[in-house]
Backbone bond lengths (Angstrom), bond angles and torsions (degrees), N, CA, C in turn:
res aa  C-N    CA-C-N  psi(-1)  N-CA   C-N-CA  omega(-1)  CA-C   N-CA-C  phi
1 M - - - 1.461 - - 1.536 111.43 -
2 R 1.337 116.02 -36.48 1.471 119.91 179.98 1.523 111.22 -60.93
3 K 1.349 116.12 -41.69 1.457 119.67 179.46 1.532 111.14 -67.45
4 A 1.304 116.60 -32.62 1.469 120.36 177.97 1.534 110.76 -66.83
5 I 1.330 115.83 -42.06 1.465 120.53 178.23 1.532 110.38 -68.00
6 N 1.331 115.88 -40.23 1.470 119.58 178.26 1.520 111.68 -62.13
7 L 1.335 116.45 -34.35 1.464 120.06 179.18 1.527 110.34 -62.80
8 I 1.326 117.06 -43.85 1.461 121.13 -179.81 1.528 110.39 -68.35
9 I 1.324 116.97 -41.19 1.471 120.31 179.19 1.522 110.44 -62.68
10 N 1.330 116.37 -45.96 1.467 120.41 179.11 1.521 111.24 -63.90
11 Y 1.312 116.31 -32.68 1.465 119.92 178.22 1.519 110.65 -59.20
12 F 1.324 116.79 -50.35 1.469 119.86 -178.44 1.531 111.15 -68.55
13 I 1.327 116.57 -34.71 1.474 118.93 177.26 1.517 110.15 -64.59
14 F 1.327 117.38 -48.93 1.463 121.41 -179.84 1.518 111.44 -64.87
15 L 1.327 117.02 -37.14 1.463 120.46 -178.69 1.526 111.13 -65.67
16 I 1.318 116.50 -51.86 1.460 120.39 -177.28 1.534 111.02 -67.33
17 A 1.343 116.02 -47.62 1.461 119.94 -179.24 1.521 110.90 -64.50
18 G 1.328 116.78 -38.14 1.459 120.04 -179.81 1.519 112.34 -65.60
19 I 1.340 116.68 -41.40 1.466 119.93 179.56 1.526 111.05 -66.30
20 V 1.338 116.60 -44.02 1.468 120.21 -178.95 1.522 110.76 -66.61
21 L 1.325 116.83 -52.24 1.461 120.40 -178.25 1.526 110.86 -66.77
22 G 1.333 116.77 -42.74 1.454 119.61 178.92 1.520 112.28 -64.85
23 G 1.340 117.14 -38.39 1.463 119.86 176.85 1.512 112.01 -63.09
24 F 1.346 116.27 -39.59 1.454 120.54 178.24 1.535 110.83 -65.02
25 L 1.325 116.81 -47.61 1.468 120.69 -178.55 1.529 111.50 -66.06
26 Y 1.332 116.80 -39.60 1.466 119.24 -178.97 1.530 111.17 -69.68
27 S 1.337 117.27 -35.48 1.473 119.65 176.50 1.528 110.19 -66.16
28 M 1.342 116.67 -35.83 1.464 120.06 175.55 1.530 110.15 -65.67
29 Y 1.311 116.42 -39.62 1.471 121.54 178.07 1.537 110.68 -60.61
30 I 1.324 116.59 -42.63 1.468 120.32 178.48 1.525 110.32 -63.79
31 N 1.348 116.39 -41.36 1.462 119.88 179.06 1.527 111.85 -64.23
32 V 1.335 116.05 -36.44 1.476 119.71 178.11 1.519 109.88 -67.07
33 L 1.336 117.47 -41.78 1.464 120.47 179.63 1.526 111.25 -60.47
34 N 1.331 117.39 -35.75 1.461 121.75 -176.37 1.538 113.48 -97.71
35 F 1.323 116.23 7.81 1.465 118.92 -176.25 1.532 110.37 -70.28
36 I 1.325 115.07 138.75 1.474 123.06 177.46 1.524 107.99 -122.29
37 I 1.320 116.33 134.49 1.456 121.22 178.32 1.533 109.61 -57.87
38 G 1.304 115.63 131.56 1.455 120.86 -179.11 1.511 113.37 95.76
39 H 1.334 117.66 -12.24 1.462 121.65 177.69 1.523 110.09 -99.29
40 E 1.296 115.59 154.59 1.465 120.98 178.46 1.524 109.51 -77.59
41 I 1.315 116.73 132.99 1.460 120.91 178.27 1.523 108.60 -96.19
42 K 1.333 115.96 134.70 1.458 121.71 179.71 1.519 108.96 -100.24
43 L 1.324 115.48 124.68 1.458 118.78 178.01 1.513 111.03 -71.60
44 L 1.319 117.35 -31.00 1.463 119.81 -178.59 1.526 109.68 -146.54
45 D 1.320 115.16 114.39 1.456 122.13 174.19 1.519 107.35 -109.25
46 S 1.324 116.73 126.62 1.470 120.48 -173.28 1.520 112.36 -58.75
47 E 1.336 116.75 -42.73 1.469 119.47 -179.45 1.516 110.99 -66.08
48 D 1.325 116.39 -44.93 1.476 119.68 178.12 1.525 111.23 -63.67
49 F 1.330 116.84 -36.87 1.467 119.90 -179.16 1.524 111.09 -65.69
50 I 1.321 117.25 -43.30 1.461 120.40 -178.68 1.525 110.63 -64.37
51 R 1.320 116.32 -45.70 1.469 119.55 178.87 1.514 111.60 -66.58
52 S 1.319 116.84 -36.85 1.466 120.68 176.86 1.522 111.03 -66.28
53 A 1.344 116.68 -38.37 1.463 120.89 -180.00 1.530 110.57 -63.86
54 F 1.338 117.17 -38.46 1.462 120.08 176.55 1.524 110.35 -61.39
55 Y 1.316 115.93 -47.89 1.466 120.13 -178.30 1.526 110.87 -64.69
56 V 1.320 117.03 -47.66 1.466 120.53 -178.58 1.522 110.21 -63.77
57 G 1.316 117.56 -39.16 1.468 120.97 178.72 1.531 111.76 -60.90
58 L 1.329 116.37 -42.72 1.460 119.76 178.49 1.523 111.63 -68.61
59 V 1.337 116.64 -38.15 1.469 119.75 175.41 1.522 110.29 -64.42
60 Y 1.310 115.14 -39.51 1.467 120.50 -176.64 1.517 111.87 -62.55
61 C 1.321 116.77 -27.70 1.466 120.37 178.40 1.527 111.03 -60.00
62 F 1.323 117.22 -30.36 1.458 120.85 -178.11 1.528 112.69 -81.85
63 V 1.316 117.75 -19.26 1.462 120.57 -175.57 1.534 113.35 -113.21
64 I 1.333 118.02 -15.16 1.456 119.61 -174.92 1.517 111.92 -68.06
65 C 1.337 118.43 -38.86 1.464 120.52 179.40 1.533 111.52 -69.90
66 P 1.343 119.40 -46.25 1.468 118.22 172.08 1.524 112.79 -59.89
67 L 1.338 117.67 -32.63 1.461 120.46 176.75 1.525 111.10 -64.53
68 M 1.328 116.13 -40.28 1.456 119.64 176.54 1.524 111.05 -69.10
69 A 1.323 117.35 -32.05 1.463 120.45 174.99 1.526 109.80 -65.56
70 Y 1.326 116.39 -39.88 1.464 120.54 176.59 1.533 110.47 -63.62
71 Y 1.324 116.51 -38.11 1.466 120.88 176.72 1.527 110.56 -59.70
72 R 1.338 115.57 -35.49 1.454 120.77 -178.44 1.521 112.14 -69.53
73 I 1.339 117.45 -24.77 1.461 120.33 179.09 1.529 110.16 -59.47
74 R 1.304 116.52 -40.17 1.468 121.16 -178.21 1.524 112.80 -92.56
75 H 1.334 117.59 -14.74 1.463 121.27 -178.37 1.528 108.27 -131.38
76 K 1.307 115.99 75.74 1.462 120.90 -177.09 1.515 110.95 -68.91
77 G 1.325 114.46 140.77 1.450 121.12 177.05 1.516 110.47 -136.20
78 G 1.282 117.16 -179.13 1.451 121.41 -178.47 1.511 112.48 -98.35
79 I 1.312 115.37 -147.90 1.464 121.58 -178.36 1.524 112.19 -61.33
80 P 1.357 119.78 -40.95 1.475 118.70 177.32 1.523 113.28 -56.45
81 Q 1.335 116.83 -38.24 1.464 119.56 178.63 1.524 110.69 -66.95
82 T 1.327 117.60 -38.25 1.461 121.20 176.94 1.523 110.93 -62.73
83 V 1.338 115.93 -42.48 1.468 120.60 177.50 1.529 110.08 -62.42
84 S 1.327 116.66 -40.35 1.468 120.49 177.83 1.519 111.08 -62.06
85 F 1.326 116.34 -40.46 1.465 120.09 179.61 1.524 110.65 -64.72
86 I 1.332 116.86 -40.92 1.472 120.53 177.82 1.522 109.69 -61.70
87 I 1.330 117.26 -41.34 1.471 121.26 178.22 1.525 110.13 -62.65
88 I 1.335 116.69 -40.83 1.462 121.36 178.88 1.527 110.62 -60.77
89 C 1.317 115.97 -44.78 1.474 120.45 179.81 1.523 110.67 -63.23
90 L 1.328 117.19 -41.88 1.463 120.67 179.74 1.536 110.48 -65.45
91 I 1.332 117.01 -41.38 1.466 120.41 177.79 1.531 110.60 -61.21
92 T 1.335 115.52 -43.12 1.471 120.27 -176.54 1.519 111.75 -62.59
93 W 1.339 116.56 -45.33 1.470 119.47 -169.56 1.517 114.50 -100.01
94 T 1.331 118.09 -11.88 1.468 120.00 175.83 1.521 112.51 -105.40
95 I 1.343 116.53 -17.26 1.472 119.76 -177.34 1.531 111.25 -122.56
96 V 1.333 116.71 -58.92 1.469 120.57 -171.10 1.528 111.66 -65.40
97 F 1.330 117.44 -54.85 1.465 119.99 -177.35 1.537 112.24 -61.80
98 P 1.355 119.54 -52.47 1.470 118.06 177.59 1.515 113.47 -59.45
99 A 1.339 117.58 -37.77 1.468 120.34 -179.66 1.517 111.14 -64.67
100 L 1.341 117.45 -44.36 1.462 120.86 179.00 1.520 110.79 -62.65
101 V 1.325 117.71 -41.08 1.466 121.15 179.71 1.529 110.16 -62.10
102 K 1.315 117.02 -45.21 1.466 120.65 -176.58 1.538 111.27 -71.59
103 V 1.337 116.67 -43.19 1.473 119.50 179.41 1.519 110.01 -65.10
104 K 1.324 116.96 -39.56 1.459 120.63 177.39 1.527 111.22 -60.85
105 K 1.313 116.69 -42.44 1.469 121.29 179.81 1.529 110.63 -63.14
106 V 1.320 116.28 -44.90 1.468 120.26 179.65 1.532 110.52 -64.20
107 Y 1.329 116.68 -42.49 1.456 120.73 -179.39 1.526 110.85 -62.81
108 Y 1.327 117.10 -44.44 1.462 120.07 -178.53 1.530 111.31 -68.22
109 E 1.342 117.35 -28.94 1.461 120.28 177.13 1.530 111.36 -71.45
110 H 1.318 116.92 -37.40 1.471 120.66 -178.39 1.527 112.31 -85.42
111 Y 1.338 115.69 -28.04 1.461 120.25 -178.87 1.527 108.63 -129.76
112 P 1.328 116.72 78.55 1.482 119.64 -179.57 1.511 111.03 -56.84
113 M 1.312 115.91 144.21 1.460 120.56 -176.85 1.520 109.85 -67.61
114 S 1.311 115.31 125.58 1.458 120.56 177.13 1.520 109.25 -79.22
115 V 1.320 116.09 134.56 1.465 120.68 -179.37 1.515 109.33 -80.32
116 K 1.331 115.61 112.29 1.470 120.56 -179.64 1.531 107.92 -120.23
117 I 1.329 115.38 91.88 1.461 120.58 179.66 1.523 107.87 -111.12
118 P 1.314 117.61 102.34 1.483 119.85 -177.54 1.525 111.48 -68.21
119 K 1.309 115.14 147.10 1.469 121.71 178.72 1.527 109.45 -102.14
120 L 1.322 115.70 152.64 1.457 120.88 179.02 1.528 109.94 -61.95
121 S 1.305 115.66 140.97 1.452 121.22 -176.43 1.528 110.85 -93.02
122 G 1.317 115.67 157.37 1.451 121.69 178.72 1.516 112.06 -88.07
123 G 1.340 115.22 163.38 1.439 119.62 176.00 1.518 115.53 89.57
124 Y 1.341 116.28 12.68 1.471 119.57 -178.51 1.532 110.06 -134.42
125 F 1.324 115.66 147.78 1.457 120.90 175.70 1.531 109.59 -88.60
126 R 1.327 115.52 136.02 1.462 121.54 177.10 1.523 108.72 -134.48
127 Q 1.317 116.18 127.29 1.460 120.47 -177.19 1.523 110.65 -109.15
128 N 1.325 114.20 135.51 1.451 121.69 173.95 1.534 107.50 -135.26
129 G 1.307 116.73 104.39 1.457 119.91 -176.64 1.516 110.98 68.57
130 D 1.321 115.58 -127.16 1.465 121.23 -179.88 1.522 113.30 -88.16
131 K 1.315 117.41 -2.21 1.455 120.92 -176.41 1.517 111.28 -107.47
132 V 1.342 114.58 136.97 1.459 121.47 175.72 1.519 107.63 -115.94
133 Y 1.323 116.74 126.17 1.457 122.42 -177.52 1.526 109.21 -105.38
134 Y 1.333 114.52 138.76 1.466 119.78 173.81 1.524 107.06 -134.36
135 F 1.337 115.14 110.44 1.463 119.99 178.10 1.527 109.11 -80.25
136 T 1.324 116.04 124.37 1.466 119.69 -178.15 1.526 111.91 -72.48
137 R 1.309 116.31 -18.62 1.473 121.44 179.75 1.512 108.55 -160.63
138 D 1.323 116.59 170.93 1.458 120.57 175.86 1.526 109.48 -68.33
139 F 1.314 115.70 161.32 1.457 119.57 174.85 1.521 109.57 -61.13
140 F 1.343 115.83 139.36 1.452 120.53 178.22 1.526 108.77 -129.43
141 K 1.336 114.67 159.34 1.459 120.31 -173.95 1.526 110.01 -80.19
142 N 1.346 114.65 125.35 1.455 122.57 172.31 1.513 107.52 -112.47
143 L 1.340 116.70 123.47 1.462 120.05 -174.09 1.531 112.27 -63.95
144 I 1.317 117.66 -21.28 1.468 120.70 -176.93 1.529 111.44 -96.85
145 T 1.316 116.02 -50.96 1.475 119.74 -173.44 1.514 113.08 -101.31
146 G 1.330 118.63 -4.98 1.463 120.62 -178.03 1.519 111.14 89.09
147 D 1.332 116.31 -159.85 1.462 120.50 -178.76 1.523 109.98 -68.94
148 E 1.326 116.25 130.67 1.462 120.70 179.31 1.525 109.15 -152.71
149 T 1.320 115.47 170.49 1.459 121.45 177.26 1.525 108.59 -157.27
150 S 1.333 115.84 159.07 1.461 120.48 174.96 1.516 109.28 -84.38
151 T 1.325 116.33 133.63 1.461 121.63 -173.50 1.518 110.68 -130.75
152 V 1.308 114.93 130.15 1.467 120.64 172.65 1.536 106.89 -89.00
153 I 1.331 116.44 120.81 1.452 121.33 -178.32 1.537 108.74 -111.62
154 I 1.319 115.08 119.33 1.469 121.09 -179.79 1.521 108.36 -107.12
155 D 1.329 114.91 115.37 1.464 120.51 177.49 1.513 108.73 -89.56
156 T 1.333 117.00 111.93 1.460 121.46 -175.39 1.523 113.22 -89.27
157 S 1.326 117.00 6.21 1.466 119.02 178.36 1.540 109.91 -71.10
158 E 1.308 117.35 174.33 1.461 121.91 -174.24 1.519 112.76 -59.49
159 N 1.311 117.36 -40.98 1.459 121.58 -179.14 1.526 112.26 -106.65
160 G 1.317 115.65 23.71 1.468 119.93 -176.61 1.509 113.08 -78.14
161 G 1.322 114.03 177.91 1.451 120.56 179.38 1.514 109.77 -155.63
162 V 1.321 114.69 -163.51 1.461 121.31 -179.14 1.517 108.69 -122.95
163 S 1.318 116.58 134.27 1.449 121.30 179.53 1.521 109.63 -140.86
164 V 1.320 115.31 157.94 1.459 121.68 177.10 1.525 107.57 -117.38
165 E 1.317 116.97 123.62 1.460 121.38 -176.55 1.520 110.39 -132.39
166 H 1.327 114.54 158.54 1.461 120.73 171.26 1.525 107.63 -93.32
167 V 1.312 116.63 122.49 1.468 121.94 -176.98 1.530 109.18 -111.49
168 A 1.335 116.08 130.96 1.462 121.17 178.68 1.527 109.84 -90.66
169 D 1.296 115.07 147.09 1.466 121.09 178.79 1.517 109.19 -84.71
170 T 1.326 116.43 86.17 1.456 122.49 -179.31 1.517 110.07 -119.43
171 P 1.339 118.98 154.26 1.472 121.12 -178.24 1.524 113.41 -60.77
172 D 1.346 117.34 -26.71 1.453 119.76 -177.24 1.534 112.75 -92.50
173 F 1.338 116.92 10.32 1.465 120.15 175.99 1.521 108.12 -61.70
174 E 1.336 117.13 134.29 1.466 120.98 -168.75 1.520 113.27 -62.00
175 L 1.322 119.38 -28.89 1.453 119.38 177.51 1.523 111.73 -69.00
176 Y 1.342 116.36 -28.28 1.460 120.00 176.12 1.528 110.88 -77.20
177 T 1.317 116.85 -47.85 1.471 119.88 -177.75 1.531 111.58 -64.70
178 A 1.347 116.40 -37.07 1.468 119.69 -179.88 1.528 111.54 -72.08
179 A 1.336 117.10 -21.93 1.463 120.64 -177.27 1.524 112.97 -88.09
180 T 1.322 118.58 -9.85 1.466 121.93 -176.87 1.536 110.26 -52.15
181 P 1.348 118.29 134.11 1.466 129.29 8.59 1.521 114.47 -88.06
182 Y 1.326 117.42 1.95 1.455 120.59 178.63 1.519 110.03 -83.44
183 R 1.320 115.09 169.63 1.467 120.24 175.51 1.524 110.26 -95.02
184 E 1.323 117.26 -24.60 1.457 123.33 -175.32 1.516 109.31 -114.05
185 I 1.343 117.16 120.43 1.461 120.84 -175.81 1.524 112.34 -64.74
186 E 1.319 117.84 -33.07 1.464 119.90 178.45 1.519 111.23 -66.68
187 L 1.316 116.91 -28.39 1.459 120.62 177.31 1.530 110.32 -70.83
188 K 1.321 116.57 -37.28 1.462 120.17 178.35 1.523 110.68 -63.89
189 K 1.343 116.54 -35.19 1.457 119.80 178.50 1.529 111.48 -68.89
190 T 1.325 116.44 -25.32 1.452 120.47 -177.90 1.521 111.43 -71.70
191 F 1.353 115.61 -38.10 1.449 120.35 -178.51 1.525 109.15 -99.10
192 S 1.322 115.95 143.72 1.464 120.37 178.11 1.519 109.06 -67.93
193 E 1.311 116.17 141.59 1.460 121.21 -177.58 1.526 109.41 -75.60
194 N 1.325 115.46 133.84 1.466 120.74 179.09 1.523 109.04 -82.62
195 R 1.319 116.49 111.87 1.449 120.93 -178.06 1.525 112.40 -95.21
196 I 1.335 117.39 -0.14 1.453 121.19 179.35 1.522 108.84 -91.38
197 K 1.325 116.06 120.90 1.456 120.22 -179.62 1.514 109.39 -79.07
198 I 1.304 116.56 125.57 1.457 121.98 -179.36 1.523 108.28 -100.46
199 Y 1.325 115.66 123.09 1.469 119.88 -175.50 1.521 112.80 -92.35
200 I 1.328 117.60 -11.52 1.462 119.35 -179.50 1.521 109.13 -82.49
201 N 1.317 115.55 111.31 1.455 121.86 179.18 1.523 107.75 -110.86
202 F 1.320 116.50 93.02 1.470 120.01 -176.94 1.529 111.49 -63.02
203 A 1.328 117.11 -34.81 1.457 119.47 -179.62 1.533 110.82 -59.99
204 E 1.323 115.99 -39.54 1.467 120.38 178.48 1.518 111.56 -66.47
205 I 1.332 117.11 -43.87 1.474 120.24 179.84 1.528 110.19 -65.67
206 I 1.329 117.36 -41.76 1.465 120.80 179.39 1.522 110.95 -62.96
207 E 1.332 116.13 -41.92 1.464 120.06 178.73 1.525 110.59 -62.51
208 R 1.334 115.98 -39.81 1.458 120.48 178.36 1.530 110.82 -63.61
209 G 1.341 115.94 -40.08 1.457 119.78 178.33 1.511 112.32 -68.16
210 S 1.331 117.39 -38.68 1.460 121.52 178.58 1.523 110.74 -64.15
211 E 1.332 116.90 -42.12 1.459 120.41 178.19 1.520 111.14 -65.78
212 A 1.321 117.16 -41.26 1.468 120.69 178.84 1.511 111.08 -63.76
213 L 1.334 116.38 -38.19 1.462 120.57 178.92 1.521 111.32 -63.94
214 G 1.329 116.20 -34.54 1.456 119.83 179.50 1.523 113.84 -78.62
215 K 1.326 116.95 -21.94 1.469 120.26 -178.27 1.515 113.11 -78.93
216 G 1.311 117.16 -28.06 1.461 119.13 -179.16 1.512 112.40 141.56
217 L 1.336 114.51 175.75 1.455 121.24 -173.32 1.521 112.54 -62.47
218 T 1.333 117.94 -46.84 1.457 119.88 -175.21 1.542 111.75 -64.57
219 F 1.323 116.08 -37.89 1.459 119.32 179.03 1.530 110.57 -66.97
220 Y 1.334 116.31 -37.98 1.456 118.92 178.87 1.533 110.71 -69.96
221 L 1.316 116.23 -37.96 1.465 119.76 176.15 1.531 110.17 -62.58
222 G 1.330 116.55 -37.79 1.457 119.53 176.61 1.525 111.33 -64.43
223 F 1.325 116.46 -40.50 1.464 119.62 176.69 1.519 111.26 -64.46
224 L 1.335 116.37 -33.70 1.456 120.05 -178.74 1.523 113.52 -69.42
225 S 1.322 116.83 -1.04 1.462 119.31 175.37 1.537 109.80 -61.49
226 I 1.332 116.64 -34.25 1.459 119.70 177.32 1.538 110.19 -67.56
227 A 1.334 116.38 -36.31 1.456 120.12 176.69 1.527 110.50 -67.32
228 F 1.335 116.33 -37.16 1.467 120.55 177.36 1.513 111.03 -61.78
229 A 1.338 117.07 -44.36 1.470 120.25 179.60 1.522 110.78 -64.44
230 L 1.336 117.31 -40.74 1.466 120.78 -179.82 1.530 111.63 -67.57
231 C 1.320 116.41 -42.76 1.465 120.16 -178.38 1.528 111.50 -71.53
232 A 1.340 116.25 -30.66 1.462 119.76 -179.69 1.520 112.32 -65.45
233 L 1.321 117.51 -16.06 1.473 120.93 178.17 1.521 111.75 -63.41
234 Y 1.322 116.54 -17.41 1.462 119.57 176.29 1.527 111.16 -56.41
235 A 1.336 115.84 -34.21 1.468 120.45 -179.33 1.521 112.24 -67.11
236 M 1.344 116.62 -17.53 1.463 120.61 -177.39 1.522 113.12 -98.63
237 T 1.309 117.26 5.08 1.465 119.39 -175.43 1.516 113.17 -71.62
238 N 1.334 117.27 -14.09 1.471 121.08 178.51 1.530 111.29 -125.01
239 F 1.334 115.32 22.63 1.469 118.80 -174.29 1.518 111.65 -71.14
240 F 1.323 116.79 -41.92 1.463 120.82 179.73 1.531 109.18 -97.68
241 N 1.309 115.14 151.17 1.468 119.69 178.76 1.524 111.96 -71.42
242 W 1.317 116.26 -25.76 1.466 121.24 179.75 1.524 108.65 -94.69
243 R 1.308 117.21 121.98 1.469 121.06 -175.53 1.514 112.37 -62.96
244 L 1.320 117.27 -32.32 1.458 120.27 179.58 1.527 110.98 -62.37
245 L 1.329 116.40 -39.92 1.466 119.85 177.29 1.519 111.53 -63.55
246 N 1.322 116.59 -38.96 1.465 120.54 176.81 1.535 110.83 -61.50
247 A 1.332 116.58 -42.55 1.465 120.64 179.85 1.519 110.98 -66.65
248 V 1.337 117.09 -42.77 1.472 120.70 179.86 1.536 109.90 -64.95
249 F 1.326 116.67 -44.50 1.461 119.57 179.13 1.519 111.05 -60.94
250 L 1.313 116.76 -40.72 1.468 121.15 179.72 1.524 110.39 -61.18
251 A 1.328 116.90 -45.87 1.467 120.77 -179.32 1.529 111.10 -64.73
252 V 1.330 116.49 -43.66 1.470 120.49 -179.47 1.525 110.55 -65.73
253 A 1.326 117.06 -41.90 1.464 120.74 -178.44 1.526 111.38 -66.13
254 V 1.331 117.50 -42.57 1.477 120.45 178.09 1.524 110.23 -61.15
255 T 1.323 115.82 -45.91 1.472 119.92 178.17 1.521 111.25 -60.77
256 G 1.329 116.85 -42.28 1.450 120.71 -179.89 1.518 113.11 -64.80
257 I 1.325 117.38 -42.04 1.473 121.56 -179.41 1.520 110.47 -64.73
258 L 1.324 116.58 -45.93 1.468 120.40 -179.90 1.528 111.34 -67.07
259 T 1.326 116.56 -39.39 1.465 120.27 178.37 1.521 110.87 -64.46
260 L 1.321 116.83 -41.58 1.459 120.72 178.45 1.521 111.50 -58.67
261 S 1.320 116.85 -40.88 1.462 120.96 179.68 1.524 112.64 -66.26
262 C 1.345 116.04 -25.95 1.468 119.99 -179.69 1.513 112.56 -87.43
263 V 1.337 117.62 -42.11 1.460 120.47 -176.59 1.515 112.07 -83.77
264 Y 1.330 117.90 -4.50 1.465 121.19 -178.55 1.521 111.94 -57.68
265 N 1.340 116.74 -36.33 1.459 120.76 -178.96 1.519 113.32 -92.06
266 E 1.321 117.02 4.31 1.460 120.37 178.23 1.530 110.41 -76.44
267 P 1.336 116.90 157.58 1.476 120.55 179.94 1.528 113.65 -56.90
268 V 1.346 116.78 -28.30 1.462 119.21 -178.17 1.525 111.57 -62.93
269 F 1.337 116.49 -22.41 1.464 121.22 179.97 1.516 112.90 -96.71
270 D 1.336 118.52 3.38 1.462 120.98 -178.02 1.526 112.04 -57.62
271 F 1.321 116.36 -44.21 1.472 119.92 -177.05 1.529 110.77 -63.54
272 I 1.334 116.59 -42.92 1.466 120.09 -178.67 1.516 110.59 -67.48
273 R 1.335 116.28 -42.91 1.474 119.11 179.75 1.516 111.08 -63.58
274 N 1.323 116.66 -44.06 1.461 120.14 -177.98 1.525 112.19 -68.19
275 K 1.333 116.74 -32.23 1.462 121.06 -176.27 1.520 112.57 -77.34
276 F 1.329 115.92 -40.15 1.462 119.47 -172.50 1.527 113.89 -104.71
277 S 1.323 118.56 -6.07 1.470 119.95 -176.30 1.529 112.59 -100.81
278 R 1.308 117.52 6.42 1.461 119.47 -176.69 1.524 113.37 -93.52
279 G 1.319 116.87 -8.18 1.458 119.93 -179.09 1.510 112.17 -67.99
280 A 1.340 114.91 161.11 1.459 120.74 -178.33 1.530 110.87 -62.65
281 F 1.341 115.80 -34.23 1.468 119.42 -178.68 1.522 111.17 -62.91
282 F 1.340 117.00 -46.48 1.461 120.41 -179.01 1.524 111.57 -71.99
283 E 1.318 117.75 -32.87 1.466 119.64 175.72 1.520 111.04 -65.26
284 F 1.333 115.48 -37.14 1.472 119.71 176.49 1.525 110.50 -67.13
285 M 1.342 116.37 -43.98 1.469 120.10 -179.58 1.519 111.96 -64.26
286 S 1.337 117.74 -31.62 1.465 120.74 -177.77 1.525 112.48 -63.23
287 N 1.341 117.61 -15.83 1.458 120.66 175.58 1.519 112.61 -77.50
288 Y 1.327 115.64 -13.61 1.462 119.43 -173.50 1.532 113.10 -124.95
289 V 1.333 117.94 -21.17 1.459 121.06 179.77 1.523 109.75 -138.73
290 D 1.322 115.52 156.44 1.455 121.08 173.15 1.534 108.95 -88.10
291 A 1.324 115.77 147.74 1.479 121.26 177.86 1.528 110.65 47.97
292 P 1.331 118.74 63.96 1.473 120.49 -176.51 1.530 113.73 -59.87
293 L 1.340 117.51 -34.03 1.453 119.58 179.15 1.527 110.79 -64.88
294 L 1.328 116.52 -44.16 1.462 120.58 177.55 1.522 110.37 -62.59
295 C 1.319 116.36 -38.84 1.463 121.25 178.44 1.527 110.20 -60.30
296 V 1.332 116.85 -46.11 1.460 120.87 179.89 1.525 110.66 -64.99
297 M 1.322 116.74 -40.73 1.465 120.39 -179.60 1.529 110.98 -62.07
298 N 1.336 116.91 -42.55 1.463 120.15 178.64 1.526 111.46 -65.68
299 I 1.319 117.12 -40.07 1.465 120.62 179.02 1.521 110.56 -65.17
300 V 1.314 116.62 -42.50 1.463 120.48 179.28 1.532 109.83 -63.07
301 L 1.333 116.93 -43.26 1.457 120.48 177.60 1.527 110.84 -59.15
302 G 1.325 115.98 -46.25 1.459 120.20 179.17 1.519 112.57 -60.85
303 L 1.329 116.82 -42.67 1.465 120.67 179.18 1.530 110.91 -66.00
304 V 1.337 116.76 -36.63 1.467 120.01 177.34 1.527 110.07 -63.52
305 F 1.338 117.15 -44.38 1.466 120.04 178.53 1.532 111.30 -61.47
306 I 1.329 115.96 -45.47 1.475 119.91 -179.05 1.529 109.92 -65.40
307 G 1.336 116.29 -43.87 1.459 119.61 179.78 1.515 112.56 -61.99
308 A 1.336 116.23 -42.80 1.470 120.13 179.09 1.520 110.60 -64.71
309 G 1.332 116.72 -38.67 1.463 120.08 178.61 1.517 112.57 -66.39
310 I 1.332 116.16 -39.06 1.480 120.20 179.09 1.529 110.18 -66.48
311 I 1.331 115.76 -43.74 1.480 119.54 178.69 1.527 110.42 -60.80
312 K 1.325 116.65 -42.61 1.458 120.90 179.06 1.530 109.81 -62.81
313 F 1.328 116.88 -41.72 1.473 120.95 -179.22 1.531 110.50 -64.54
314 I 1.344 117.16 -44.56 1.464 120.88 -179.54 1.522 111.00 -64.89
315 A 1.354 115.69 -42.77 1.457 119.20 -179.11 1.531 111.11 -64.86
316 E 1.322 116.41 -40.33 1.462 119.69 -179.70 1.527 111.20 -69.19
317 H 1.342 115.28 -38.24 1.478 119.26 178.49 1.520 110.79 -66.24
318 A 1.356 116.47 -38.96 1.462 119.87 178.95 1.527 110.85 -67.40
319 R 1.310 117.40 -37.50 1.452 120.81 179.90 1.534 111.38 -65.80
320 R 1.321 116.01 -37.25 1.452 119.80 179.16 1.529 111.84 -72.20
321 S 1.336 115.98 -26.60 1.467 119.88 -177.04 1.528 111.51 -78.99
322 E 1.322 116.76 -16.63 1.467 120.07 -179.09 1.537 111.95 -70.50
């Protein structure tokens, strides 16, 4: 019973601490992305922190239950601990996630997001390829052409030269496009470029959950199929005799489930969706849930995890009884 109570206590500690710390780190990440040389960087902006906390809290809903399952790998308990885990999952998906979605919606309605797009500052050299740009001053407002500035452009190629041009502050300006996802190209050069494509798009999954929540109970229950698959991993926390294998399997399975939910709508899945979603059963389900095939796949995965865990439990219990 003590381990069951500790599981619930640790859940709330990890949830609150994760949202606060994650919101702080994510707001810093946003500030780094928008940082411009010569401008003051804010370690903590209240508006960015609140919006970051909403996003991190919703993301945390997808990882907090697997995190508690991982906790169980090192702190095994009996049936009371399993009941506690079920309560944790119910709290997460019937209270925390819907509450965050609704509070976030109300907050954004009362406090619309202010558009803060910093402009490149003058007095600094910025290189993009063979061209070096030097803004003689900050961007200023021109009533006819919009924000612009005088720029010295040095072409460092073999037949290059030096020219002075008026540059407009437009989204397709090459210093902006070359700096993506940062705002400042020199900042992008400072950090190594991430060449690993990440398929888990939490913003997309959260948006899907928010829409399902607004459509009605059955649509939200269909969305919760992903939560069912994630929570069912608890049954696999003791599947292997080596705890490290259990931890690795848990991490791989969580990544796989979340990735499946993101790539499901990609063109690579067109053939599978078209082949298996045309039956009368899936057409009927589409009246009550979004992405019925994905819903069924998540439920099947969850049942496989639970079934494998039950078989492992029975086999281990039988071996001990001999």
